[in-house]
C-alpha positions in Angstrom: 136.2 -3.7 12.1 133.3 -1.4 11.7 134.1 2.3 11.6 132.9 4.4 14.5 133.3 8.1 13.8 132.8 10.5 16.7 131.5 13.9 15.7 130.6 16.9 17.8 128.0 19.4 16.6 127.6 22.8 18.0 124.9 25.2 16.7 124.5 28.8 17.6 121.4 30.8 16.7 122.0 34.5 16.4 119.7 37.5 16.2 116.8 35.9 17.9 116.1 38.6 20.4 116.9 36.3 23.3 120.0 34.8 24.9 118.2 31.5 25.3 118.8 29.0 22.5 117.1 25.9 23.9 113.9 26.1 21.8 116.1 26.3 18.7 118.5 23.6 19.7 115.7 21.2 20.6 114.7 21.3 16.9 118.3 20.4 15.9 118.3 17.5 18.4 115.0 16.3 17.0 116.7 16.2 13.5 119.5 14.2 15.0 117.1 11.8 16.7 115.4 11.2 13.3 118.8 9.9 12.0 118.6 7.0 14.4 122.1 7.3 15.7 123.7 7.2 19.1 124.2 10.7 20.5 124.8 12.5 23.7 123.6 16.0 24.4 126.1 18.1 26.4 125.8 21.7 27.7 128.0 22.9 24.8 127.0 20.7 21.9 126.0 17.2 20.8 128.3 14.3 20.4 127.3 11.7 17.8 128.5 8.3 16.8 128.2 7.7 13.1 129.6 5.2 10.6 130.8 7.6 7.9 131.9 11.2 7.4 129.0 11.5 4.9 126.6 10.6 7.7 128.0 13.2 10.0 127.7 15.8 7.2 124.1 14.8 6.4 123.0 15.0 10.0 124.8 18.3 10.5 122.9 19.7 7.5 119.5 18.4 8.8 120.2 19.9 12.3 121.3 23.2 10.8 118.3 23.4 8.5 115.9 22.6 11.4 117.1 25.7 13.2 116.7 27.8 10.0 113.1 26.5 9.7 112.3 28.0 13.1 112.9 31.4 11.5 116.4 32.0 12.7 118.1 34.3 10.2 121.7 33.6 11.2 123.0 30.2 12.3 126.6 29.3 13.0 127.3 25.6 12.9 130.6 23.9 14.0 131.3 20.2 13.2 134.3 18.4 14.6 135.0 14.9 13.3 137.3 12.3 14.9 137.8 9.6 12.3 140.0 7.0 14.0 140.4 3.9 11.8 143.0 1.9 13.8 140.9 1.3 16.9 137.2 2.1 16.6 135.8 3.0 20.0 132.3 4.2 20.8 131.3 7.1 23.1 131.2 5.0 26.3 134.5 3.4 25.6 136.2 6.7 25.2 134.8 8.0 28.4 135.7 4.8 30.3 139.3 5.0 29.0 139.7 8.4 30.6 138.0 7.4 33.8 140.2 4.4 34.2 143.2 6.7 34.3 141.8 9.0 37.0 
């Protein structure tokens, strides 16, 4: 059974002089894309499918640093990890499980 860890990453760029964050977040998403993992962009964050906690942490660091490299002086990053070892389910399977109960 291969581990599938779901992680949600939320990055907030502060002190940029604008309420828009899309230019900064797009750089974080590019860093996630470079990792070659399955991910889903949402209005409030990015959900990722990784095979280890270490992968989630490495990708989080790369995304965080990508925003810093844009010149943002203050970045808040939240990472939520769901490490379920008894029944590995990917992003689509989790969504379908809920939809089947609606």
